[in-house]
N, C-alpha and C positions, 0 to 999 in steps of 0.2 A: 814479287811477280815480275817476270821479264816483259819487255815490250812485245806486243803481239807479232810484229814483223820479225823480231828475233826468234820467237817461238816457231813461226812457220818456216823461216829460213832453215832452221835446224832440221825440219822434216825433209826438206830437199825435194819437194814436188816440182817437176819441171815439165814444160810443154815445149815441143820442138816444131820447127818449120820444115816443110817438104816442098821444094821449089819447082817441081815439074809442072809445066803449063799444059793442060789438056782438059777435055770434057770429063765430067765425073764418071767413074767406073762403078758399075753395079756390084762388082765383086769385092771391091776394096774400100769404097768411099761411103761415108755417112753424111747426110745433109740435114741440117735443121733449117726449116723455113719458118721465120719468125712471124707471129701474128701482126696484123697491121690494121689501119683504118683508112678507108677510101673516102675521097672528097671530090667535089666537082671542081675541076681545074678552071681557073679564070681564063687561061689561054685557049683551051679546046672546048670548054663547056661539056666535058665528058668525065665520067668517073675515072679517077686516077688513084693509084696507091703506090707507096714505097715498099717494094719487096726486098727484104733483107734475108740472105741465106748465109749460113755458116757451114764450112766444109772441113771435115775431119777424115783421117784414115781410121777405119774400123779396128777396134780392139788392139790398139798399139800402146806403147808406153811400158817399157820393161821394168820401171821402178815402182809400180803401183804397190806391190807387196811390201816394200820397204816403208812407204808412206803409211800404209794401213797399220803396220806394226808400231810405227812411231806415234801416230795419233792415238791408237788404242792404248798404248802405254801411258801417254800423257793424261788420258781421260780415265785411267784405271779400269779399262775394259779389255785388257790383253787376253783374258780367258773367255770372253763373251763372244762366241762364234757368230751369233746373230748380229751383234753390233759391228763386228769386223766386216761382215758381208755388206752391211749398209754403208760403212765407211768406204769400202772398195768401190761400190757403185757411185758414190758421190764424188770421189776424187778422180775417177776415170777421165772425165772431160778435161781435167787439168794436165793429163798426160798424153792424150791423143795427139797424133801428128796433125798440125795445122796445114791446110792445103791452099797455098796461094795459087793464083793463076787458074783456078777451077771454074767451070761453067756448067750449067744444067738447063734443061727445059722443064717448064711446069705446065700443067693443065688446070683449068678452073672447073669446079663443080657448080651445081645449081645453088643459087642463094636460097636460104631458108630463114625462118624467124630467128631472132636473137635468142641465145640460150644463156642460162645463168649457171650457177655452180652445178657441176655434173657428177660429183663424186667419182671423178676419173681415177682409175688405178694407175700406178706407176708403170713405166715401160722401160725395159732394159734394151740395150743395143741389139742383143741377139733376138729379141722378141718383136722388133719393129717389122711391120708387115711389108711384104713385097706387093706393091699396088699393081693390079692387073690392068691391062689396056682396056679401055671402054668403061672404066669405073667413073670417069668424069666426062663432062659434057661440052667443054670449050671446043670451038671449031678447029683450032690448031694450037700446038704448043707455043709457049712464050719463052724466049731465051733470057736467062739471067747470067750475070757474070761479066768479066772474070773477077775472081776474088782477089782482095788486096793482100798485103803482107801478113795481116792478122787472120787470113782465111775467111774474110767477109766480103760478100758482094752486095751492092746496093743499086737497085734499078727502079726508076719511076715508070710504071706500066699503066697504059690506058686499058681499062676493062670494058670490053665490048659486051653486047647482049642487051637484055631488057632494061627498062627504066626502073632500077632497083628501088625498093622502098627504104625509107629511113629505118635503120636498125636491123636490116637483113644481114645475114652472115653467110659467107661463101668460103668453101674449103678448097685449097690448092695443094697439089702434090707433084712430086717430080715424075717426069715421063720422058723416055720409057722407064719401066720399073727400076727404081733405085731404093736403097734403104734410106728412108726419109721420115722425119717428123714433119707432118703437113702443117701448113699455116691456115689460119682463119682470118678472113677480112670482114670487118664491120663496115657497113655503108652508113655514112653520117652526112646529112645535108648541112647547109650553111648555118642554119639558125637552130636555137633550142638550148637546153642545158647540157653540160658535160662535166666530167669529173677527172681531176688529176690527183693521183694518190701515190705517196711513197709506199714502200713495202716494209723494210726492216724496222721493227719496233713501232711501226704505225699500224700495220695489219697483221704482222707476223712477229712472234717473239724471236729476237736475234741476239739481244744483249750486246749491242754494238760496242760498248765500252768495257767489255770483259774479255780478256784473252781466251781463257778456257771456255767462256760462254759462247763465243763465236764458233770455236772449234766444235763444241758440243751440238749447238743448234743447227749448224750448217752441215756437218759431216756424220754425226753419230745419233741423231734423234729424228723422229718424224716431226715435221714442222707443226707448230702450234699457233693457231690464230689468236690474236689479242681478244680477250673476253668481251663480248658485246659488239665487236666490230662487224662480223658477218651479218648480224641482224640489222645493224644500221645501214650497211651497204645495200641490203635488200630493200630497206625502206627508201633509200635514195632512188633505186630503180623505179619504184612506183611514183614517188613524189616528183621526181624530175622527168617523168614520162619516158622511161627507157633510154637514158642518155648513153653516149659513148664513154668508155672508161679508158684512161691511160694509167698504167702502173709504172711509175717512173722511179727507177732504182739506180744507185751508183754501183751495183754489183756488176762484175764482168759477165759477158755472155756465156762463159763456161757453166754458169749456174742456170741457164735458161730453162732446161727441161725440168730441173728441180723446182724452180719457182712457177713454171707453167703448170705443173701438176698441183702444186699448192693452191694456186689461183682457181683452177677448175674445180677443186674439191670444196673450197670454202667461200668464194667470192664471185660476183658477177663477171661474165666474160668481158675482156677488154685487151687492148694491145699492151704488150710488155716492152718497155723501153729500157735497155741495159747498155752499159758501156761497150762500145765496139772495139774491144781490145782483149787479147789473150795474154795471160801473164806468164813470164818465164819461170816464176816460182810463186807459191801461194802467199809469200810475203807481199807480193803485188796485189793480192786480193784484199788485204786489209787496207792498203793504200787507196784502193778504189772506193772503199767505204768511208774514208776519212779525208782524203786529200782532194782539194779542188771541187768538192761536191756542189757548192753554191754555183760556181761558174758553169759546171757541167749541166746542172738542172735548169739554170736560166737559159742556156743555149738550146736545150731540148724544148723548153716551153716556147722559145722564139719560133721554132719550127711548127709547133702546134698552132700558135697564134697566126702564123702566115697562112695556114690552110683553113682555120676556123675562127677568124677574127670576129665574126658576128655571134659566135656561141657565148653563153654565159657560164663561167667556170666556177666550180666548187673545188677547192684545193685542200688536201689533207696531208699532214706530216707529223713529225715529232720533234722533241727537244734535244735528241742526242747529237744531231749534226746541224746543218745550216738551213733546214727547211724554213724556219721563220724568216730568215734574211732573204732566201731565194724567192719565196712567195711575195714578200713585201716589195722586192725589187721589181717583180713582174707586174704587181698591182700599179706601181708608179709609172712603169714603162708604157703600159697599155691601159689608159684610163677607161673605166667602165667594163673591162673584160672580166676581171676577177671579182666575183660577187660575194664569195665567202672563203675564209681560211680557218681551218680547224687544226690546232696543234696539240698533240697528245703529250702530256708531261710524263716523262719516263723516270721512274725512281728505282733506286737500289742497284744501279750499275755504275760503278765508279773506279774500276781498276786501271783502265787504260787512259793515259793522257796523250791525245793525238796531236795537240798543238795547232789544230785547225778549227776546232769548234770554239766559238766565243766562250772563254772560261774553260779551264781544263778540269774543273771539278763539278760534281753534280749540283752543288748549291748555286754556283754561278750559272750553269746551263739552265737551271729551272727558276732563276730569280726573276721577279717582276721587272727589275731594271733591264735585264736582257731583252725581254719581250717588248717593253715600252720603247726601247731604243730601236729594235728591229722594225716595229710597226709605227714609228713616228710618222705622223701625218696620214696614217691609214685610219679611217673612221672606226670607232669602237664597235659599231654594229656589224662590221665586216669580219672581224677576227675574234677568236677566243682560244684560250688554253684550257684543256679539259683533262680529267683523269678517268672519268666514267663516261662511256659513249652515250649513256642515257641523257647526258646534259645537252646532246646535240640535236635531238629531235625538234624541240621548240625553236631552236636557233635556225635550223634549216627551214622549218615552216615559215618563220618570219622573213627569211631571205627570199623565199619563193613568193610570198605575198607582196613583197616590195617590188619584185620583178627586176 
């Protein structure tokens, strides 16, 4: 079995930059507005949220057909037209021209009660709606941008309007009408419970340590939730009194829409935190799943802590990468913040040796020695390793009872 990076390098999927600096064009540009979480700023005492936008040129990338053929052949699906169409849809974001120097204006809609899994259907680029003026209610547009070299803009925006209730959700979209994946903002006050969750092999089957497994589950199959996890996440919504969720993944933002649809179909709504980089080849995609994941996740949790340091956090991950080490680091770094850590033990995925996870084989990754070392000095009642999510209900109840 070749290394996964070699396998994907052979496919030759490439993403390109387009350097023109300008406002986004309704005819040529595609914008993804990423979901986020609003907080009360210590400086202004007003609702504030980090709005992240990704800018692409629509339907670009001349080499998609080649990549589809290569992936289909490697997965034995060369003659399966339905699978080929799915692969084409999934790889398109890796080919689209990235647009640095782009800006746009957005308008905010009215805040509504928080929504859970919505059974949302998938959306193709060509099917994204052109939003009509007047659909949203913010008094004036808010400017975002310009985007950086990876086609990403990040702006901290003060949200005016009513005194939003904890857990309310507000939709924002590009204005004037642009082809846009809208964002949803969850309003979260300073105190209460909250959840930080990994995605791959924690709530979605990805087979992170299998070369063909990642290809198959990412590009050629409908995503499958881990058995029992959607039910447990719904239980957390009730037990933790409608907490904000952060889905923290090492995947690149090219997969945002794919993972966004998966979340909406199976899990409670929450912000998706992905790596703000676009890869020049899909070999970079596997690197994002394996290289430097602990440092990346700790840095992102630092940001969450800075805005929600009085929240009580429940953290969920798995044994395939560095989730135990990352969550234990944050537990020690911010005493009293992390109240529970649940690690799913992943079995039967042993093909890829990434060189970054403690122990390159499944036996070492799942050994009690690995977990004891990772959670050294972390109280036993805080963390657990599980195989069946049914094991977590009583543990969560006990954590909530302790407060």
